[in-house]
N, C-alpha and C positions, 0 to 999 in steps of 0.2 A: 394507312399505307405501310407503315413499318410492320404492323401486325401481319398483313397479307404477305409481305416479303419474307417474314420469319416463318410463316406457314408453308410457303412454297420452297424455302431454302432446303429442307431435308430431301425433297425430290431431286433437286439439282446436285445435292451432296452425294446422293447415290450414283447419279450419272457421273460425277467427278471421280468417285471411287472406281467405277467401271473403266473410266478413261485411264486412270493411273494403272489399273491392272493390265489393260491392254497395251499401254505405252511401255510398261516395264517388262512386257512379255511374260509376266506371271500368269496372265490369261491369254494364251496364244489365239491367233485368228480362228483356228479350227474349233476351239472351245466356244468362241463367240458365235460361230455359225450354228453350233448345236444348241446353245442356250437360246438363240433367237428362234430356232425351229421349235423348241419345247414351248416357249412362250406363245408363239404364233399359232401353232397347231393344237396345243393342249390347254395351257393355263388361261390365256386370254379368251379363247373360244369357250371354255367352261364358264368364265365370268359373264361373257356376253349372253350365252344361252340361259344361264340362271336368271339374270336380270330380266331378259326379254320374256321368259316363261312365267315368271312370278309377278310381273307388273301387269295390271289390266291393260288390254290393248288400247283402249280409249285414252289412257294416260300417256301412252308412248307416241302414237301417231299425231302429228301436228302439221297439217298441210300448209299453213301459212308460214311456219318456221322453215319447212323444206323449200318453199318458193323463195322466201326472203334470203335464206343462206345461199341457195343456188344462184340467184341473180347477183347477189353481192360478190360471190366467188367468181362468177363469170365476168364481172366487171374488172376485177383485178387481173384475171387471165387475159382479158382483151387488152388492158393497159400494157402489160408486160409484152404481149405479142406485138402491139403497135410499135413500142420502143425498139424491140428486136428488129422489126421490119425496117424502121428508119435507119438502123445501124447496118442494114444490108445483109442480115443473117438469112439462111435458108429456112424452110418450114420446119424440118426436124429439130434444128438447134433452137429456133424460136419456141417450139413446143416444150422443150426441156426447160428453158428459162421461165416460160409461163407456168409450168408445173411447179417449179421452185417457188414462184411468187404467190401461188394460190393454195397449195396443198400442204397442210401441217401434219405434225406427228400426233394425230388424234388417237390412234389406236394404242400405241405403246406409251405415250406420255399423257395425253389428254384424258383418256378414259380413267386410269387409276388416280391421277391428280385431281381432276374435277370432281370425281365421286367422293373423294375425301374432303375436299375444300367445301363443296356445296351440298354434301350428303348424297345418299343414293338416289335422291329425287332427280339428280342431274343426269343419271344414266340414260333415261329416255331421250332427251334432246341430243346428248352426245352420240347415241347410236344413230339418230337420224342424220347428223352431220357426217358421221363416218360412212354411212350408206351412200350419201350423195357423192362424197369424195371417191369411194370405190367404184360405184356403178357408173357415174357420169364422167368424172375427170380422169380416172385411170383408164377408161375406155377411150376417151378423147385423145390422150397422148399417143396411144397405139395407132389410132386412126390417122393422126397427123403425121407421125413418123413414117408409117408405111405408105400413106397416100402421098406424102411429100417426096418420097423416093421413087415410087412407081407412077405417080401422076394420076392415080385412080384408086378407088376403094374396091379391092377384090374380095371374092368369096372367102379366100384363105384368111384375110384379116378379120372379117366378121366372125368366122369360125374360131379364130384365135381368141378374140374377145369373149365370145360365149363360153368357151372352155375355161378361160381364165376366171370368169365370174363363178362358174359352177364349181371350180376347184378351190376357190378362196374360202378358207375356214371361217373368216369373219362374216362373210356373206351367208354362209351356210348356217352358222350358229345363230345369227340374228334372225334369219328367216325361219329356222326351226323353232326358235323360242317364241317368235310372234305367232306362228301357227298354233303352237301349244297354248299360248295365252288366249288366242281367239276362240279356240275350242273349249276354253275354261276347264282344262284338265288339271286337277291338283297335282302338284309335284310331290311324289312320295318322300318321306323324311330321309331314307337312306340315300336316294338320288340327290336330294338337296344338300345333304351333308357332304357327299362326294364332290359335288360341283363347288361347294363353298371352300373345301380344303384345297382342291386343285386350283380354283380361281384365285385363292389367296396368294399363290405364287406369282401371279401375273404382275402385281405392282413392283416388288423388288426385282424380279427377274427382267421385266421389260426395261426398267430404268437402268439397271446394271448393263444390260445388253446394248442400250443406246450409247452409254459411255464407252464401252469396250469397242463398239463399231466405229466410234469417232477417232479412235487412236491411230488409225491408218488413213484418216482423211487429211487432205492437203489444203493449204490456204492460198493456192495459186489464183490469179486473176481476181485480186482482192477488190478492185473497184466494181466489177460486175457482181461479185458476191455481195458486196455492200448494198448495191442497188436492189438486188433480189431479196436480200434480208430485210431491207426497209419496206419493200412491198409486202412481204409476208408478215412482219411483226407490227407494222403500223398501218399501212394502207388497207390490208385485208380486213382487220377488225373494224376500221372506220367505215368501209364500204358495207360490211354486214350490219353494223350499227345503224347506218343510214336506212337500210331496208327494214330491219326488224323493229326499230324504235319509231321511225317517222313515216316511211312510205308504205310499208305493210306491217303495221304495228301488231305485236303479239304480247302476251302476258309478260310481266316483268321478269319472272324467274327464268323461263326458257330463253328469253332474249339475252339475258345476262350470260347464260351458259353458252349460247351460240356465239356470242361475241368473244368470250374467253377462249372457246375452242378455235376461233379464227385467229387468235393472237399467238398460237403455238408455233414453234420453229419448223423449218422445212422437214418434211417426212423423209426418213431414210430410204423408203422404197423408190424415191425419185432417182437416187443414185443407182440403185439396182437396175431400173429400167434404162437409164442413160448408158450404163456400162454394158447391159445386154445388147442394146442396139448400136453401141459404139458411137454415141452422139453426146459430145461435150460432158463426159463423166467428171473431169476435173472441175468444171464449172459447178456442177451439182454438188460435188464433194465439198468445195469451198463454201458454198451457200449453206449447206447443212451445218458445217462446223461453225461458221461465223454467226448464223442465226441462233444456234443453240446456246452459244456463249452469251450473246446479247440478250437472249430471252430471260436470263436470270434476273435482269432488271426490268425489261419491258413487260413481261407477263404480269408481275404484281402491279405495275402501273396501269395496265389496261383493266385488270380485275378491279382495282381500286376506283378507276374512273367509272366503270359501268355500275359498280355498287352504289355510287352516288345517286343514281337514278332510282 
């Protein structure tokens, strides 16, 4: 357990460095915005495309993992929604809380960290987890917020979801890489070197950007943030473990990666969605901040637990 903690500590140290840079205004908000754009549109996309294109398609796709992770995540989503409903919250606010409880920072934190902890063999399962989060649950929150406000699902909402998916560089890079892999086209050495160099900036850039973006997050509504952080850091990996180990068992290694991915703190894009729609952004902000701090201890514990299997 101590060894796992020490191996994850450098990742959180870089996040801490970014937090200090943002908090001290050495790294202003504008710089954080542009660093995030660089990582999102270029570095992380290059990493995803290279791994998807160079791995055999059969080694990436795992239908049982997709189903197990999807059902486990939906269970946490449903639990948070029920609790929000019992507290008298409206549908849009309940959707934001459910998103905090179920969607982790798989792209910016999970992809680089799990690839280094578990070797590049973890990239395939992580990409499947990331795809489920982006395609299913990022679409679901848009449906719930717009449907909760209008009382119906309009054509404009469906169009918004479709355009969002088509413009998401993570979806595009994973899809493009999988098509390249399925066609069994060799990746030319210059292209592979280009993607390797550019993708190499994803790990430090993403971690630093996470920390810098946390600098302006507040810790308001701490009790709600604590509940949502507990759901994300503890309940979510337990639900996914229940699915991929016992109910829909899969091979040990992808199961371990999926559970570790489920243990990650709340994703930063939850706050961006909440702020964009004007629905409980402070709640999402507090959940991101609190879960990220707590994950310094909980992520190594979860990884150590699943490693015992």
